[in-house]
All heavy atoms as a GROMACS GRO file, in nm:
protein
  588
    1MET      N    1  -1.197  -1.193  -0.921
    1MET     CA    2  -1.120  -1.112  -0.829
    1MET      C    3  -1.172  -0.970  -0.833
    1MET      O    4  -1.195  -0.913  -0.937
    1MET     CB    5  -0.972  -1.114  -0.870
    1MET     CG    6  -0.891  -1.008  -0.800
    1MET     SD    7  -0.718  -0.996  -0.850
    1MET     CE    8  -0.732  -0.931  -1.013
    2ALA      N    9  -1.190  -0.914  -0.716
    2ALA     CA   10  -1.229  -0.774  -0.705
    2ALA      C   11  -1.134  -0.705  -0.608
    2ALA      O   12  -1.108  -0.755  -0.500
    2ALA     CB   13  -1.372  -0.763  -0.656
    3LEU      N   14  -1.084  -0.591  -0.652
    3LEU     CA   15  -1.001  -0.512  -0.563
    3LEU      C   16  -1.089  -0.413  -0.490
    3LEU      O   17  -1.173  -0.346  -0.549
    3LEU     CB   18  -0.894  -0.437  -0.641
    3LEU     CG   19  -0.790  -0.523  -0.712
    3LEU    CD1   20  -0.688  -0.435  -0.783
    3LEU    CD2   21  -0.721  -0.616  -0.616
    4ILE      N   22  -1.068  -0.406  -0.360
    4ILE     CA   23  -1.144  -0.313  -0.276
    4ILE      C   24  -1.051  -0.198  -0.240
    4ILE      O   25  -0.945  -0.220  -0.180
    4ILE     CB   26  -1.194  -0.383  -0.148
    4ILE    CG1   27  -1.282  -0.502  -0.184
    4ILE    CG2   28  -1.266  -0.284  -0.059
    4ILE    CD1   29  -1.308  -0.596  -0.068
    5LYS      N   30  -1.087  -0.077  -0.280
    5LYS     CA   31  -1.006   0.039  -0.246
    5LYS      C   32  -1.028   0.072  -0.100
    5LYS      O   33  -1.139   0.103  -0.057
    5LYS     CB   34  -1.042   0.159  -0.332
    5LYS     CG   35  -0.950   0.278  -0.309
    5LYS     CD   36  -0.994   0.403  -0.382
    5LYS     CE   37  -0.979   0.387  -0.530
    5LYS     NZ   38  -1.009   0.513  -0.601
    6LEU      N   39  -0.921   0.062  -0.020
    6LEU     CA   40  -0.931   0.087   0.123
    6LEU      C   41  -0.907   0.233   0.156
    6LEU      O   42  -0.960   0.284   0.254
    6LEU     CB   43  -0.832   0.000   0.200
    6LEU     CG   44  -0.853  -0.150   0.186
    6LEU    CD1   45  -0.746  -0.225   0.262
    6LEU    CD2   46  -0.991  -0.191   0.232
    7GLY      N   47  -0.825   0.299   0.078
    7GLY     CA   48  -0.801   0.439   0.105
    7GLY      C   49  -0.697   0.500   0.015
    7GLY      O   50  -0.607   0.432  -0.033
    8LYS      N   51  -0.716   0.627  -0.011
    8LYS     CA   52  -0.624   0.706  -0.091
    8LYS      C   53  -0.571   0.817  -0.002
    8LYS      O   54  -0.643   0.869   0.084
    8LYS     CB   55  -0.698   0.764  -0.210
    8LYS     CG   56  -0.607   0.831  -0.309
    8LYS     CD   57  -0.674   0.895  -0.429
    8LYS     CE   58  -0.812   0.851  -0.465
    8LYS     NZ   59  -0.862   0.914  -0.586
    9ASP      N   60  -0.446   0.854  -0.020
    9ASP     CA   61  -0.385   0.957   0.063
    9ASP      C   62  -0.462   1.088   0.049
    9ASP      O   63  -0.464   1.148  -0.057
    9ASP     CB   64  -0.240   0.977   0.021
    9ASP     CG   65  -0.165   1.076   0.110
    9ASP    OD1   66  -0.226   1.131   0.203
    9ASP    OD2   67  -0.045   1.097   0.085
   10PRO      N   68  -0.528   1.131   0.156
   10PRO     CA   69  -0.606   1.254   0.149
   10PRO      C   70  -0.519   1.379   0.134
   10PRO      O   71  -0.570   1.484   0.098
   10PRO     CB   72  -0.682   1.256   0.283
   10PRO     CG   73  -0.600   1.172   0.375
   10PRO     CD   74  -0.532   1.069   0.288
   11GLU      N   75  -0.390   1.365   0.158
   11GLU     CA   76  -0.300   1.480   0.147
   11GLU      C   77  -0.217   1.478   0.019
   11GLU      O   78  -0.127   1.560   0.002
   11GLU     CB   79  -0.208   1.486   0.270
   11GLU     CG   80  -0.285   1.509   0.399
   11GLU     CD   81  -0.195   1.518   0.520
   11GLU    OE1   82  -0.079   1.563   0.506
   11GLU    OE2   83  -0.241   1.478   0.629
   12SER      N   84  -0.248   1.388  -0.072
   12SER     CA   85  -0.174   1.381  -0.198
   12SER      C   86  -0.201   1.506  -0.281
   12SER      O   87  -0.316   1.541  -0.305
   12SER     CB   88  -0.218   1.257  -0.276
   12SER     OG   89  -0.160   1.259  -0.405
   13PRO      N   90  -0.096   1.573  -0.326
   13PRO     CA   91  -0.116   1.695  -0.402
   13PRO      C   92  -0.189   1.672  -0.535
   13PRO      O   93  -0.265   1.755  -0.580
   13PRO     CB   94   0.024   1.749  -0.427
   13PRO     CG   95   0.119   1.645  -0.381
   13PRO     CD   96   0.044   1.542  -0.303
   14SER      N   97  -0.168   1.555  -0.595
   14SER     CA   98  -0.235   1.526  -0.723
   14SER      C   99  -0.365   1.449  -0.702
   14SER      O  100  -0.444   1.435  -0.794
   14SER     CB  101  -0.143   1.444  -0.813
   14SER     OG  102  -0.119   1.316  -0.755
   15GLY      N  103  -0.386   1.397  -0.581
   15GLY     CA  104  -0.508   1.324  -0.551
   15GLY      C  105  -0.513   1.182  -0.602
   15GLY      O  106  -0.613   1.114  -0.589
   16GLY      N  107  -0.404   1.131  -0.660
   16GLY     CA  108  -0.410   0.998  -0.719
   16GLY      C  109  -0.325   0.892  -0.654
   16GLY      O  110  -0.336   0.776  -0.689
   17SER      N  111  -0.239   0.930  -0.563
   17SER     CA  112  -0.148   0.831  -0.507
   17SER      C  113  -0.099   0.881  -0.372
   17SER      O  114  -0.095   1.002  -0.350
   17SER     CB  115  -0.030   0.812  -0.601
   17SER     OG  116   0.062   0.718  -0.552
   18PRO      N  117  -0.057   0.796  -0.285
   18PRO     CA  118  -0.067   0.651  -0.288
   18PRO      C  119  -0.208   0.602  -0.255
   18PRO      O  120  -0.289   0.676  -0.199
   18PRO     CB  121   0.033   0.606  -0.183
   18PRO     CG  122   0.059   0.722  -0.096
   18PRO     CD  123   0.021   0.844  -0.172
   19THR      N  124  -0.231   0.477  -0.287
   19THR     CA  125  -0.360   0.414  -0.262
   19THR      C  126  -0.336   0.272  -0.213
   19THR      O  127  -0.242   0.206  -0.256
   19THR     CB  128  -0.445   0.411  -0.391
   19THR    OG1  129  -0.453   0.544  -0.444
   19THR    CG2  130  -0.585   0.360  -0.365
   20ILE      N  131  -0.422   0.226  -0.123
   20ILE     CA  132  -0.412   0.090  -0.069
   20ILE      C  133  -0.538   0.013  -0.107
   20ILE      O  134  -0.649   0.063  -0.091
   20ILE     CB  135  -0.393   0.091   0.084
   20ILE    CG1  136  -0.262   0.162   0.118
   20ILE    CG2  137  -0.397  -0.050   0.141
   20ILE    CD1  138  -0.238   0.182   0.264
   21TYR      N  139  -0.518  -0.107  -0.160
   21TYR     CA  140  -0.628  -0.194  -0.201
   21TYR      C  141  -0.620  -0.327  -0.127
   21TYR      O  142  -0.513  -0.368  -0.082
   21TYR     CB  143  -0.617  -0.226  -0.351
   21TYR     CG  144  -0.622  -0.107  -0.442
   21TYR    CD1  145  -0.507  -0.038  -0.476
   21TYR    CD2  146  -0.743  -0.063  -0.495
   21TYR    CE1  147  -0.511   0.072  -0.560
   21TYR    CE2  148  -0.747   0.046  -0.580
   21TYR     CZ  149  -0.631   0.113  -0.612
   21TYR     OH  150  -0.636   0.221  -0.696
   22LEU      N  151  -0.732  -0.396  -0.120
   22LEU     CA  152  -0.737  -0.532  -0.069
   22LEU      C  153  -0.793  -0.621  -0.179
   22LEU      O  154  -0.897  -0.590  -0.237
   22LEU     CB  155  -0.826  -0.542   0.055
   22LEU     CG  156  -0.847  -0.682   0.112
   22LEU    CD1  157  -0.716  -0.739   0.166
   22LEU    CD2  158  -0.952  -0.681   0.221
   23ASP      N  159  -0.723  -0.729  -0.210
   23ASP     CA  160  -0.773  -0.828  -0.306
   23ASP      C  161  -0.863  -0.923  -0.229
   23ASP      O  162  -0.816  -0.996  -0.142
   23ASP     CB  163  -0.655  -0.903  -0.368
   23ASP     CG  164  -0.697  -1.003  -0.474
   23ASP    OD1  165  -0.803  -1.067  -0.459
   23ASP    OD2  166  -0.622  -1.018  -0.572
   24ASP      N  167  -0.991  -0.921  -0.259
   24ASP     CA  168  -1.086  -1.001  -0.180
   24ASP      C  169  -1.075  -1.150  -0.208
   24ASP      O  170  -1.127  -1.230  -0.133
   24ASP     CB  171  -1.230  -0.952  -0.198
   24ASP     CG  172  -1.289  -0.982  -0.334
   24ASP    OD1  173  -1.214  -1.020  -0.427
   24ASP    OD2  174  -1.411  -0.966  -0.348
   25GLU      N  175  -1.005  -1.187  -0.312
   25GLU     CA  176  -0.988  -1.329  -0.344
   25GLU      C  177  -0.865  -1.388  -0.273
   25GLU      O  178  -0.871  -1.495  -0.216
   25GLU     CB  179  -0.975  -1.348  -0.495
   25GLU     CG  180  -0.975  -1.493  -0.537
   25GLU     CD  181  -0.977  -1.505  -0.688
   25GLU    OE1  182  -1.074  -1.455  -0.750
   25GLU    OE2  183  -0.881  -1.563  -0.743
   26THR      N  184  -0.754  -1.315  -0.277
   26THR     CA  185  -0.630  -1.365  -0.217
   26THR      C  186  -0.612  -1.317  -0.073
   26THR      O  187  -0.524  -1.365  -0.004
   26THR     CB  188  -0.508  -1.320  -0.298
   26THR    OG1  189  -0.498  -1.177  -0.289
   26THR    CG2  190  -0.516  -1.365  -0.442
   27ASN      N  191  -0.693  -1.220  -0.032
   27ASN     CA  192  -0.684  -1.159   0.100
   27ASN      C  193  -0.547  -1.095   0.123
   27ASN      O  194  -0.491  -1.101   0.232
   27ASN     CB  195  -0.717  -1.261   0.210
   27ASN     CG  196  -0.764  -1.194   0.337
   27ASN    OD1  197  -0.831  -1.092   0.333
   27ASN    ND2  198  -0.729  -1.251   0.450
   28GLU      N  199  -0.494  -1.032   0.017
   28GLU     CA  200  -0.365  -0.965   0.024
   28GLU      C  201  -0.381  -0.819  -0.013
   28GLU      O  202  -0.471  -0.781  -0.086
   28GLU     CB  203  -0.264  -1.033  -0.069
   28GLU     CG  204  -0.232  -1.173  -0.023
   28GLU     CD  205  -0.126  -1.240  -0.107
   28GLU    OE1  206  -0.097  -1.198  -0.219
   28GLU    OE2  207  -0.072  -1.340  -0.057
   29TYR      N  208  -0.290  -0.736   0.040
   29TYR     CA  209  -0.290  -0.594   0.011
   29TYR      C  210  -0.210  -0.564  -0.115
   29TYR      O  211  -0.110  -0.629  -0.144
   29TYR     CB  212  -0.225  -0.516   0.125
   29TYR     CG  213  -0.303  -0.515   0.253
   29TYR    CD1  214  -0.256  -0.582   0.364
   29TYR    CD2  215  -0.423  -0.447   0.263
   29TYR    CE1  216  -0.326  -0.581   0.483
   29TYR    CE2  217  -0.495  -0.446   0.381
   29TYR     CZ  218  -0.446  -0.513   0.491
   29TYR     OH  219  -0.517  -0.513   0.608
   30LEU      N  220  -0.254  -0.463  -0.188
   30LEU     CA  221  -0.179  -0.407  -0.299
   30LEU      C  222  -0.160  -0.260  -0.266
   30LEU      O  223  -0.255  -0.192  -0.228
   30LEU     CB  224  -0.255  -0.422  -0.431
   30LEU     CG  225  -0.265  -0.565  -0.482
   30LEU    CD1  226  -0.384  -0.634  -0.421
   30LEU    CD2  227  -0.273  -0.566  -0.631
   31VAL      N  228  -0.036  -0.213  -0.280
   31VAL     CA  229  -0.005  -0.077  -0.243
   31VAL      C  230   0.049  -0.003  -0.364
   31VAL      O  231   0.146  -0.046  -0.426
   31VAL     CB  232   0.099  -0.074  -0.128
   31VAL    CG1  233   0.134   0.069  -0.092
   31VAL    CG2  234   0.049  -0.151  -0.007
   32GLN      N  235  -0.018   0.105  -0.398
   32GLN     CA  236   0.028   0.193  -0.504
   32GLN      C  237   0.103   0.307  -0.438
   32GLN      O  238   0.052   0.370  -0.345
   32GLN     CB  239  -0.092   0.248  -0.581
   32GLN     CG  240  -0.058   0.355  -0.681
   32GLN     CD  241  -0.183   0.424  -0.733
   32GLN    OE1  242  -0.292   0.371  -0.724
   32GLN    NE2  243  -0.165   0.542  -0.786
   33GLY      N  244   0.224   0.330  -0.481
   33GLY     CA  245   0.303   0.437  -0.422
   33GLY      C  246   0.418   0.474  -0.513
   33GLY      O  247   0.427   0.428  -0.626
   34ILE      N  248   0.505   0.556  -0.462
   34ILE     CA  249   0.620   0.601  -0.539
   34ILE      C  250   0.726   0.491  -0.536
   34ILE      O  251   0.763   0.441  -0.429
   34ILE     CB  252   0.676   0.731  -0.479
   34ILE    CG1  253   0.570   0.840  -0.489
   34ILE    CG2  254   0.806   0.772  -0.548
   34ILE    CD1  255   0.604   0.965  -0.412
   35THR      N  256   0.777   0.453  -0.652
   35THR     CA  257   0.880   0.352  -0.661
   35THR      C  258   1.009   0.402  -0.596
   35THR      O  259   1.055   0.512  -0.626
   35THR     CB  260   0.909   0.314  -0.807
   35THR    OG1  261   0.786   0.272  -0.867
   35THR    CG2  262   1.011   0.202  -0.819
   36VAL      N  263   1.065   0.321  -0.508
   36VAL     CA  264   1.191   0.357  -0.442
   36VAL      C  265   1.306   0.323  -0.536
   36VAL      O  266   1.321   0.208  -0.577
   36VAL     CB  267   1.207   0.283  -0.307
   36VAL    CG1  268   1.342   0.312  -0.244
   36VAL    CG2  269   1.094   0.318  -0.212
   37LEU      N  270   1.384   0.424  -0.570
   37LEU     CA  271   1.497   0.406  -0.661
   37LEU      C  272   1.630   0.437  -0.593
   37LEU      O  273   1.736   0.413  -0.650
   37LEU     CB  274   1.481   0.496  -0.785
   37LEU     CG  275   1.355   0.471  -0.867
   37LEU    CD1  276   1.342   0.575  -0.977
   37LEU    CD2  277   1.355   0.331  -0.925
   38ASP      N  278   1.625   0.489  -0.471
   38ASP     CA  279   1.744   0.528  -0.397
   38ASP      C  280   1.827   0.404  -0.362
   38ASP      O  281   1.786   0.322  -0.279
   38ASP     CB  282   1.702   0.604  -0.272
   38ASP     CG  283   1.819   0.646  -0.185
   38ASP    OD1  284   1.931   0.661  -0.238
   38ASP    OD2  285   1.798   0.664  -0.064
   39LYS      N  286   1.944   0.392  -0.426
   39LYS     CA  287   2.028   0.274  -0.407
   39LYS      C  288   2.068   0.254  -0.262
   39LYS      O  289   2.070   0.140  -0.212
   39LYS     CB  290   2.152   0.284  -0.496
   39LYS     CG  291   2.241   0.162  -0.488
   39LYS     CD  292   2.349   0.165  -0.592
   39LYS     CE  293   2.450   0.055  -0.584
   39LYS     NZ  294   2.420  -0.063  -0.513
   40GLU      N  295   2.097   0.359  -0.191
   40GLU     CA  296   2.139   0.347  -0.050
   40GLU      C  297   2.029   0.283   0.034
   40GLU      O  298   2.056   0.197   0.118
   40GLU     CB  299   2.174   0.485   0.006
   40GLU     CG  300   2.229   0.480   0.147
   40GLU     CD  301   2.270   0.617   0.198
   40GLU    OE1  302   2.295   0.708   0.118
   40GLU    OE2  303   2.277   0.631   0.321
   41ARG      N  304   1.906   0.322   0.012
   41ARG     CA  305   1.794   0.263   0.087
   41ARG      C  306   1.767   0.120   0.042
   41ARG      O  307   1.744   0.031   0.124
   41ARG     CB  308   1.669   0.349   0.070
   41ARG     CG  309   1.684   0.484   0.140
   41ARG     CD  310   1.581   0.582   0.097
   41ARG     NE  311   1.451   0.552   0.154
   41ARG     CZ  312   1.337   0.603   0.108
   41ARG    NH1  313   1.337   0.687   0.008
   41ARG    NH2  314   1.223   0.572   0.165
   42LEU      N  315   1.771   0.096  -0.088
   42LEU     CA  316   1.746  -0.038  -0.139
   42LEU      C  317   1.852  -0.137  -0.094
   42LEU      O  318   1.822  -0.254  -0.069
   42LEU     CB  319   1.737  -0.035  -0.292
   42LEU     CG  320   1.616   0.038  -0.350
   42LEU    CD1  321   1.630   0.053  -0.501
   42LEU    CD2  322   1.486  -0.034  -0.314
   43ASP      N  323   1.976  -0.091  -0.082
   43ASP     CA  324   2.085  -0.179  -0.038
   43ASP      C  325   2.067  -0.227   0.107
   43ASP      O  326   2.128  -0.325   0.148
   43ASP     CB  327   2.220  -0.110  -0.051
   43ASP     CG  328   2.268  -0.102  -0.195
   43ASP    OD1  329   2.209  -0.173  -0.282
   43ASP    OD2  330   2.362  -0.025  -0.222
   44GLN      N  331   1.982  -0.161   0.182
   44GLN     CA  332   1.956  -0.200   0.321
   44GLN      C  333   1.847  -0.307   0.331
   44GLN      O  334   1.817  -0.355   0.440
   44GLN     CB  335   1.916  -0.077   0.403
   44GLN     CG  336   2.026   0.025   0.415
   44GLN     CD  337   1.983   0.146   0.493
   44GLN    OE1  338   1.936   0.132   0.606
   44GLN    NE2  339   1.999   0.264   0.434
   45MET      N  340   1.790  -0.344   0.216
   45MET     CA  341   1.682  -0.444   0.213
   45MET      C  342   1.725  -0.564   0.130
   45MET      O  343   1.813  -0.554   0.044
   45MET     CB  344   1.556  -0.383   0.151
   45MET     CG  345   1.498  -0.268   0.230
   45MET     SD  346   1.349  -0.204   0.152
   45MET     CE  347   1.413  -0.054   0.079
   46ASP      N  348   1.663  -0.676   0.157
   46ASP     CA  349   1.689  -0.799   0.083
   46ASP      C  350   1.570  -0.821  -0.011
   46ASP      O  351   1.473  -0.887   0.025
   46ASP     CB  352   1.706  -0.916   0.180
   46ASP     CG  353   1.743  -1.044   0.109
   46ASP    OD1  354   1.793  -1.038  -0.005
   46ASP    OD2  355   1.721  -1.151   0.169
   47ILE      N  356   1.579  -0.765  -0.131
   47ILE     CA  357   1.467  -0.766  -0.224
   47ILE      C  358   1.494  -0.863  -0.338
   47ILE      O  359   1.589  -0.844  -0.414
   47ILE     CB  360   1.443  -0.625  -0.281
   47ILE    CG1  361   1.427  -0.526  -0.166
   47ILE    CG2  362   1.321  -0.624  -0.373
   47ILE    CD1  363   1.441  -0.384  -0.207
   48PRO      N  364   1.412  -0.968  -0.352
   48PRO     CA  365   1.428  -1.060  -0.465
   48PRO      C  366   1.409  -0.986  -0.597
   48PRO      O  367   1.340  -0.884  -0.604
   48PRO     CB  368   1.317  -1.163  -0.444
   48PRO     CG  369   1.280  -1.151  -0.299
   48PRO     CD  370   1.304  -1.009  -0.262
   49SER      N  371   1.468  -1.037  -0.703
   49SER     CA  372   1.464  -0.971  -0.834
   49SER      C  373   1.323  -0.957  -0.890
   49SER      O  374   1.298  -0.871  -0.973
   49SER     CB  375   1.554  -1.044  -0.933
   49SER     OG  376   1.507  -1.176  -0.951
   50HIS      N  377   1.231  -1.040  -0.846
   50HIS     CA  378   1.093  -1.033  -0.898
   50HIS      C  379   1.004  -0.940  -0.816
   50HIS      O  380   0.884  -0.932  -0.841
   50HIS     CB  381   1.032  -1.174  -0.905
   50HIS     CG  382   1.014  -1.238  -0.771
   50HIS    ND1  383   1.118  -1.297  -0.704
   50HIS    CD2  384   0.906  -1.248  -0.690
   50HIS    CE1  385   1.074  -1.343  -0.588
   50HIS    NE2  386   0.946  -1.314  -0.576
   51GLU      N  387   1.061  -0.870  -0.718
   51GLU     CA  388   0.984  -0.779  -0.634
   51GLU      C  389   1.036  -0.636  -0.649
   51GLU      O  390   1.146  -0.613  -0.695
   51GLU     CB  391   0.993  -0.821  -0.487
   51GLU     CG  392   0.927  -0.954  -0.459
   51GLU     CD  393   0.932  -0.992  -0.311
   51GLU    OE1  394   0.986  -0.913  -0.230
   51GLU    OE2  395   0.885  -1.100  -0.277
   52SER      N  396   0.952  -0.542  -0.607
   52SER     CA  397   0.991  -0.402  -0.605
   52SER      C  398   0.944  -0.339  -0.474
   52SER      O  399   0.870  -0.401  -0.398
   52SER     CB  400   0.933  -0.328  -0.725
   52SER     OG  401   0.792  -0.332  -0.721
   53VAL      N  402   0.987  -0.218  -0.450
   53VAL     CA  403   0.952  -0.148  -0.326
   53VAL      C  404   0.884  -0.017  -0.363
   53VAL      O  405   0.931   0.055  -0.451
   53VAL     CB  406   1.080  -0.120  -0.243
   53VAL    CG1  407   1.047  -0.038  -0.120
   53VAL    CG2  408   1.147  -0.250  -0.204
   54VAL      N  409   0.774   0.012  -0.296
   54VAL     CA  410   0.708   0.141  -0.311
   54VAL      C  411   0.705   0.209  -0.176
   54VAL      O  412   0.712   0.145  -0.072
   54VAL     CB  413   0.565   0.130  -0.369
   54VAL    CG1  414   0.567   0.071  -0.510
   54VAL    CG2  415   0.473   0.053  -0.278
   55GLU      N  416   0.692   0.339  -0.182
   55GLU     CA  417   0.694   0.419  -0.060
   55GLU      C  418   0.558   0.483  -0.040
   55GLU      O  419   0.496   0.532  -0.134
   55GLU     CB  420   0.800   0.528  -0.078
   55GLU     CG  421   0.823   0.614   0.039
   55GLU     CD  422   0.944   0.705   0.018
   55GLU    OE1  423   1.033   0.671  -0.062
   55GLU    OE2  424   0.946   0.810   0.082
   56ILE      N  425   0.511   0.478   0.085
   56ILE     CA  426   0.387   0.546   0.120
   56ILE      C  427   0.411   0.623   0.249
   56ILE      O  428   0.495   0.584   0.330
   56ILE     CB  429   0.268   0.447   0.137
   56ILE    CG1  430   0.294   0.349   0.251
   56ILE    CG2  431   0.239   0.374   0.007
   56ILE    CD1  432   0.174   0.264   0.289
   57PRO      N  433   0.337   0.732   0.271
   57PRO     CA  434   0.355   0.805   0.396
   57PRO      C  435   0.300   0.728   0.514
   57PRO      O  436   0.207   0.647   0.501
   57PRO     CB  437   0.278   0.935   0.375
   57PRO     CG  438   0.195   0.916   0.255
   57PRO     CD  439   0.244   0.798   0.181
   58ARG      N  440   0.356   0.751   0.628
   58ARG     CA  441   0.315   0.682   0.751
   58ARG      C  442   0.165   0.697   0.778
   58ARG      O  443   0.100   0.607   0.829
   58ARG     CB  444   0.397   0.738   0.868
   58ARG     CG  445   0.380   0.661   0.994
   58ARG     CD  446   0.474   0.714   1.101
   58ARG     NE  447   0.473   0.625   1.214
   58ARG     CZ  448   0.566   0.620   1.305
   58ARG    NH1  449   0.670   0.701   1.297
   58ARG    NH2  450   0.557   0.538   1.406
   59ARG      N  451   0.107   0.811   0.741
   59ARG     CA  452  -0.035   0.835   0.767
   59ARG      C  453  -0.126   0.736   0.693
   59ARG      O  454  -0.243   0.722   0.726
   59ARG     CB  455  -0.072   0.978   0.731
   59ARG     CG  456  -0.058   1.011   0.584
   59ARG     CD  457  -0.092   1.158   0.554
   59ARG     NE  458  -0.053   1.193   0.419
   59ARG     CZ  459   0.064   1.245   0.385
   59ARG    NH1  460   0.154   1.271   0.477
   59ARG    NH2  461   0.091   1.273   0.259
   60MET      N  462  -0.072   0.664   0.594
   60MET     CA  463  -0.153   0.568   0.518
   60MET      C  464  -0.180   0.440   0.595
   60MET      O  465  -0.268   0.362   0.559
   60MET     CB  466  -0.083   0.534   0.386
   60MET     CG  467  -0.072   0.651   0.290
   60MET     SD  468  -0.233   0.707   0.233
   60MET     CE  469  -0.285   0.567   0.136
   61VAL      N  470  -0.109   0.416   0.704
   61VAL     CA  471  -0.128   0.294   0.784
   61VAL      C  472  -0.273   0.282   0.831
   61VAL      O  473  -0.326   0.172   0.846
   61VAL     CB  474  -0.029   0.292   0.903
   61VAL    CG1  475  -0.059   0.179   0.998
   61VAL    CG2  476   0.113   0.282   0.851
   62GLN      N  477  -0.341   0.394   0.849
   62GLN     CA  478  -0.480   0.392   0.894
   62GLN      C  479  -0.571   0.311   0.803
   62GLN      O  480  -0.677   0.266   0.845
   62GLN     CB  481  -0.533   0.535   0.905
   62GLN     CG  482  -0.545   0.604   0.769
   62GLN     CD  483  -0.601   0.742   0.776
   62GLN    OE1  484  -0.702   0.764   0.842
   62GLN    NE2  485  -0.535   0.837   0.709
   63PHE      N  486  -0.532   0.289   0.678
   63PHE     CA  487  -0.617   0.219   0.584
   63PHE      C  488  -0.600   0.067   0.586
   63PHE      O  489  -0.674  -0.004   0.520
   63PHE     CB  490  -0.597   0.273   0.442
   63PHE     CG  491  -0.635   0.418   0.430
   63PHE    CD1  492  -0.539   0.515   0.412
   63PHE    CD2  493  -0.768   0.455   0.441
   63PHE    CE1  494  -0.575   0.649   0.402
   63PHE    CE2  495  -0.804   0.588   0.432
   63PHE     CZ  496  -0.708   0.684   0.413
   64PHE      N  497  -0.502   0.018   0.660
   64PHE     CA  498  -0.487  -0.126   0.674
   64PHE      C  499  -0.587  -0.178   0.776
   64PHE      O  500  -0.602  -0.123   0.884
   64PHE     CB  501  -0.344  -0.164   0.714
   64PHE     CG  502  -0.244  -0.145   0.603
   64PHE    CD1  503  -0.168  -0.029   0.596
   64PHE    CD2  504  -0.229  -0.242   0.506
   64PHE    CE1  505  -0.077  -0.011   0.493
   64PHE    CE2  506  -0.138  -0.224   0.403
   64PHE     CZ  507  -0.063  -0.109   0.396
   65LEU      N  508  -0.656  -0.285   0.744
   65LEU     CA  509  -0.768  -0.334   0.824
   65LEU      C  510  -0.729  -0.369   0.967
   65LEU      O  511  -0.806  -0.345   1.060
   65LEU     CB  512  -0.830  -0.456   0.757
   65LEU     CG  513  -0.887  -0.429   0.618
   65LEU    CD1  514  -0.936  -0.558   0.556
   65LEU    CD2  515  -0.997  -0.326   0.623
   66GLU      N  516  -0.611  -0.428   0.986
   66GLU     CA  517  -0.570  -0.468   1.118
   66GLU      C  518  -0.559  -0.348   1.212
   66GLU      O  519  -0.586  -0.358   1.330
   66GLU     CB  520  -0.437  -0.545   1.114
   66GLU     CG  521  -0.448  -0.683   1.056
   66GLU     CD  522  -0.449  -0.685   0.903
   66GLU    OE1  523  -0.438  -0.577   0.839
   66GLU    OE2  524  -0.460  -0.794   0.847
   67VAL      N  525  -0.520  -0.234   1.158
   67VAL     CA  526  -0.508  -0.114   1.238
   67VAL      C  527  -0.647  -0.066   1.281
   67VAL      O  528  -0.669  -0.024   1.392
   67VAL     CB  529  -0.436  -0.002   1.158
   67VAL    CG1  530  -0.436   0.129   1.234
   67VAL    CG2  531  -0.293  -0.045   1.128
   68LYS      N  532  -0.743  -0.080   1.190
   68LYS     CA  533  -0.880  -0.039   1.220
   68LYS      C  534  -0.950  -0.140   1.309
   68LYS      O  535  -1.053  -0.109   1.368
   68LYS     CB  536  -0.960  -0.024   1.090
   68LYS     CG  537  -0.920   0.094   1.009
   68LYS     CD  538  -1.010   0.102   0.887
   68LYS     CE  539  -0.995   0.235   0.817
   68LYS     NZ  540  -1.086   0.248   0.706
   69GLY      N  541  -0.899  -0.263   1.314
   69GLY     CA  542  -0.961  -0.365   1.396
   69GLY      C  543  -1.076  -0.437   1.327
   69GLY      O  544  -1.151  -0.508   1.389
   70ALA      N  545  -1.086  -0.423   1.197
   70ALA     CA  546  -1.195  -0.489   1.123
   70ALA      C  547  -1.144  -0.620   1.064
   70ALA      O  548  -1.032  -0.628   1.016
   70ALA     CB  549  -1.243  -0.398   1.010
   71GLU      N  550  -1.226  -0.722   1.070
   71GLU     CA  551  -1.187  -0.849   1.013
   71GLU      C  552  -1.248  -0.870   0.875
   71GLU      O  553  -1.186  -0.924   0.786
   71GLU     CB  554  -1.229  -0.964   1.104
   71GLU     CG  555  -1.148  -0.965   1.234
   71GLU     CD  556  -1.186  -1.082   1.319
   71GLU    OE1  557  -1.239  -1.182   1.268
   71GLU    OE2  558  -1.164  -1.074   1.442
   72ASP      N  559  -1.370  -0.830   0.855
   72ASP     CA  560  -1.438  -0.847   0.727
   72ASP      C  561  -1.515  -0.718   0.698
   72ASP      O  562  -1.634  -0.710   0.721
   72ASP     CB  563  -1.531  -0.967   0.732
   72ASP     CG  564  -1.585  -1.003   0.593
   72ASP    OD1  565  -1.524  -0.961   0.493
   72ASP    OD2  566  -1.686  -1.070   0.586
   73PRO      N  567  -1.445  -0.616   0.648
   73PRO     CA  568  -1.506  -0.483   0.636
   73PRO      C  569  -1.608  -0.475   0.525
   73PRO      O  570  -1.602  -0.548   0.427
   73PRO     CB  571  -1.388  -0.394   0.606
   73PRO     CG  572  -1.298  -0.482   0.527
   73PRO     CD  573  -1.312  -0.619   0.592
   74ASP      N  574  -1.697  -0.385   0.539
   74ASP     CA  575  -1.791  -0.350   0.433
   74ASP      C  576  -1.748  -0.212   0.386
   74ASP      O  577  -1.804  -0.111   0.422
   74ASP     CB  578  -1.933  -0.349   0.486
   74ASP     CG  579  -2.033  -0.324   0.375
   74ASP    OD1  580  -1.998  -0.344   0.257
   74ASP    OD2  581  -2.144  -0.281   0.406
   75VAL      N  582  -1.640  -0.209   0.306
   75VAL     CA  583  -1.579  -0.083   0.263
   75VAL      C  584  -1.644  -0.035   0.136
   75VAL      O  585  -1.665  -0.104   0.045
   75VAL     CB  586  -1.426  -0.102   0.242
   75VAL    CG1  587  -1.363   0.029   0.199
   75VAL    CG2  588  -1.361  -0.154   0.366
   0.00000   0.00000   0.00000
């Protein structure tokens, strides 16, 4: 398994987060972001106990392949 870094938030003050990866084996995205702890927001979602929610800024959508229109990128 190799994770392909698709993009890091260029406006992150610390430069380390959020980041979006693609797992080239499972063809699934992994998203690094701020863990959502706000109960009011979490109560509006149906989240199984084995899952969690992270938050990323809207500008990060550009790093998802479908938005770029690429099917098999050479990132």
